[in-house]
C-alpha positions in Angstrom: -10.3 13.5 -32.8 -12.7 16.5 -32.5 -11.5 19.2 -30.2 -14.8 20.6 -29.8 -15.6 21.0 -26.2 -19.2 20.1 -25.1 -18.6 21.2 -21.3 -18.6 24.8 -20.2 -15.3 26.3 -19.4 -14.1 25.4 -16.0 -14.4 28.4 -13.6 -14.0 26.3 -10.4 -11.4 27.7 -8.1 -11.9 25.6 -5.1 -8.8 23.5 -5.8 -6.5 26.7 -5.7 -8.5 28.4 -2.8 -8.0 25.7 -0.3 -3.9 25.6 -0.3 -3.9 29.3 -1.0 -6.2 30.3 2.0 -3.1 29.3 4.1 -1.2 32.3 3.3 -3.8 34.8 4.8 -4.2 32.7 7.8 -0.4 32.8 8.4 -0.5 36.5 7.9 -3.3 36.9 10.3 -1.8 34.8 13.0 1.7 36.5 12.4 0.2 40.0 12.8 -1.8 39.2 16.0 0.6 36.7 17.8 3.9 37.3 16.0 6.3 35.6 13.6 7.1 32.5 15.7 3.2 31.6 16.2 2.6 32.5 12.4 5.3 29.7 11.6 3.8 27.2 13.9 0.1 28.0 12.5 1.5 27.5 8.9 3.1 24.2 10.1 0.0 22.9 11.5 -2.0 23.8 8.4 0.8 22.0 6.2 0.3 18.8 8.6 -3.5 19.1 8.0 -3.0 19.5 4.2 -0.7 16.5 4.2 -3.2 14.5 6.1 -5.9 15.0 3.3 -3.4 13.9 0.8 -2.7 10.8 2.9 -6.2 9.9 3.3 -6.5 10.4 -0.6 -3.7 8.0 -1.2 -5.4 5.4 1.3 -8.7 5.5 -0.8 -7.0 5.4 -4.1 -3.5 4.0 -3.8 -2.4 6.9 -6.3 1.3 7.3 -5.5 1.3 10.9 -6.7 -1.0 11.8 -3.8 1.5 10.3 -1.4 4.2 12.5 -2.6 2.3 15.6 -2.4 1.5 14.3 1.3 5.5 14.0 1.8 5.8 17.6 0.8 3.5 18.9 3.0 5.1 17.1 5.9 8.6 18.4 5.0 7.4 22.2 4.8 5.5 21.5 8.0 8.6 20.3 9.8 10.8 23.0 8.2 8.4 25.7 9.4 8.2 24.1 12.8 12.0 24.1 13.6 12.5 27.6 11.9 12.3 29.7 15.3 14.0 33.1 15.6 16.7 31.6 18.0 17.4 28.9 15.4 17.4 31.2 12.4 19.6 33.8 13.9 22.4 31.6 14.5 24.9 31.3 11.7 24.9 27.4 11.7 21.2 27.4 11.9 21.0 29.7 9.0 23.1 27.6 6.7 21.2 24.4 7.4 17.8 26.0 7.1 18.9 27.4 3.9 20.3 24.1 2.5 17.2 22.3 3.5 15.0 25.2 2.1 16.9 25.1 -1.6 17.0 21.2 -1.4 13.4 20.9 -0.8 12.3 23.8 -3.2 14.3 22.0 -6.0 13.5 18.4 -5.3 9.6 18.9 -4.7 9.5 21.6 -7.5 10.7 19.3 -10.1 8.8 16.4 -8.8 5.4 18.2 -8.7 6.0 19.6 -12.1 6.6 16.4 -13.6 3.5 14.8 -11.8 1.3 17.8 -13.2 2.4 17.7 -16.6 1.9 13.9 -16.8 -1.5 14.4 -15.3 -0.7 12.0 -12.4 -2.4 14.4 -9.9 -5.3 15.3 -12.2 -8.9 14.0 -11.2 -10.2 12.8 -14.5 -13.9 13.8 -14.3 -14.0 16.4 -17.1 -12.3 14.1 -19.5 -15.1 11.4 -18.5 -17.9 13.9 -19.1 -16.3 15.2 -22.4 -15.8 11.5 -23.8 -19.3 10.5 -22.8 -20.9 13.5 -24.7 -18.7 13.1 -27.9 -21.0 10.8 -29.7 -24.2 12.7 -28.6 -25.5 15.1 -31.0 -29.2 15.3 -30.2 -30.6 17.8 -27.8 -33.7 17.8 -25.5 -35.0 18.6 -22.2 -35.6 15.3 -21.0 -33.5 15.1 -17.7 -34.6 12.8 -15.2 -32.9 12.1 -11.7 -33.8 8.3 -12.2 -30.9 6.0 -12.8 -31.0 4.5 -16.4 -30.1 1.1 -17.4 -27.7 1.1 -20.3 -26.3 -2.4 -21.1 -24.7 -5.6 -19.5 -21.3 -6.9 -19.4 -19.9 -10.2 -17.9 -17.3 -10.1 -15.1 -16.1 -11.8 -12.1 -15.9 -9.7 -8.7 -12.2 -10.1 -8.9 -12.2 -8.5 -12.3 -14.5 -5.6 -11.6 -12.7 -5.0 -8.2 -9.3 -4.9 -10.2 -10.9 -2.4 -12.7 -12.3 -0.3 -9.8 -8.7 -0.2 -8.2 -7.3 0.8 -11.5 -9.9 3.8 -11.9 -9.2 4.7 -8.4 -5.3 4.7 -9.0 -5.5 6.8 -12.0 -8.1 9.2 -10.4 -10.6 8.3 -13.2 -13.4 7.7 -10.7 -13.8 6.8 -6.9 -15.1 3.5 -6.3 -17.8 2.3 -3.7 -18.3 -1.3 -3.3 -21.0 -3.5 -1.7 -22.0 -7.1 -1.7 -24.4 -6.3 -4.8 -22.5 -3.8 -6.9 -19.5 -1.7 -7.8 -20.3 2.0 -8.2 -17.8 4.2 -9.8 -18.2 8.0 -9.2 -16.1 10.3 -11.6 -14.8 13.6 -9.9 -13.6 16.8 -11.5 -10.7 18.8 -10.3 -11.7 20.8 -7.4 -14.4 18.5 -6.4 -12.1 16.0 -4.8 -11.9 17.9 -1.3 -15.7 17.4 -0.9 -16.2 14.1 -2.1 -13.4 12.5 -0.2 -14.1 14.2 3.0 -17.8 13.4 2.8 -19.0 17.1 2.3 -20.6 16.6 -1.0 -23.3 14.5 0.4 -24.2 11.0 -0.6 -22.6 9.7 -3.3 -25.9 8.3 -4.7 -26.8 11.6 -5.4 -23.7 12.3 -7.4 -23.0 11.1 -11.1 -22.1 7.5 -11.1 -22.1 4.1 -13.3 -23.1 1.0 -11.4 -22.2 -2.6 -12.0 -24.4 -5.0 -10.3 -23.6 -8.7 -9.5 -25.7 -9.8 -12.5 -23.5 -7.8 -14.9 -26.3 -5.0 -15.4 -24.9 -1.5 -15.9 -26.8 1.5 -14.9 -26.0 5.2 -14.9 -27.2 8.2 -12.9 -26.3 11.8 -14.0 -26.6 14.5 -11.2 -28.4 17.6 -12.5 -25.5 19.9 -11.7 -23.2 18.0 -14.0 -25.8 17.8 -16.7 -26.1 21.6 -16.5 -22.3 21.8 -17.0 -23.1 20.9 -20.7 -23.0 24.0 -23.2 -26.2 22.6 -24.7 -29.1 20.3 -23.2 -28.0 17.1 -24.6 -30.5 14.4 -25.1 -30.6 12.5 -21.9 -31.1 8.9 -22.8 -28.2 8.8 -25.4 -26.0 10.8 -23.0 -26.6 8.0 -20.2 -26.1 5.3 -22.8 -22.9 6.6 -23.8 -21.6 7.4 -20.3 -22.3 3.6 -19.4 -20.6 2.4 -22.6 -17.6 4.5 -21.9 -17.1 2.5 -18.8 -18.1 -0.8 -20.4 -15.3 0.1 -23.1 -12.9 1.0 -20.5 -13.5 -2.3 -18.5 -13.0 -4.3 -21.6 -9.6 -2.5 -22.6 -8.6 -3.1 -18.9 -9.6 -6.8 -19.2 -7.4 -7.2 -22.3 -4.4 -5.8 -20.7 -4.7 -2.6 -22.7 -5.3 0.0 -19.9 -2.8 2.4 -21.4 -5.4 3.0 -24.3 -7.8 4.3 -21.5 -5.1 6.9 -20.4 -4.4 7.7 -24.1 -8.1 8.5 -24.9 -8.5 10.9 -22.0 -4.9 12.6 -22.8 -5.9 13.0 -26.4 -8.7 15.6 -25.1 -5.7 17.7 -24.0 -7.6 19.4 -21.3 -6.0 21.8 -18.9 -3.9 20.1 -16.0 -5.8 22.4 -13.6 -9.4 21.5 -14.8 
């Protein structure tokens, strides 16, 4: 498989900024109100962080997100109970150190494994790379109108199962109405805004739609189109985008969903992008 990247390098640091912002907030609270208040503030931030991942798990059923939620709860509780009176007693120090070391080792190993196996990676960049792989023409024909790209036969149960698969593996976030299933691929760093509803209506994002009659249509957001290094011919790109999800659905329907993951893994994109 060609390793030529058609997307521009990923320079989005949103995913790192959000958790790292806890440290300066903790530092400011400690300087102004003292160390105990700083720890309580950090604990609250960890619980809020955990709630986001719990919400992500509810929407996707991705177990890796639930583990990150559990990690946040653990550290939140640890910071909450570590008060000066508790920490300065000999027994308290021993118990805290045991809990601290155990937590660092356990969650450190688990999170490294989840990251290296891409269980925590939103697969939007892989989707955009795979869609552009067969498109060689360039042009200036971008339009915000959805493009019909094909047709596929499916039952609501089959498409519902496929949509759940895409959500569980962080391939795309599904939106279901009585008339259609819409799949919205999400890149790393964009998950916070999309899951929290801060990125606007999903219909303005890039999506692939399967309607009740089996018609497949694609909408590519301009900001995503501009992420390509070259102005790729728009119609072929839309067709390729839709066909990619049709191929994924057919593989899933045949019980070969592992091949979908393999195709994305073969791109060997960074686990952080």
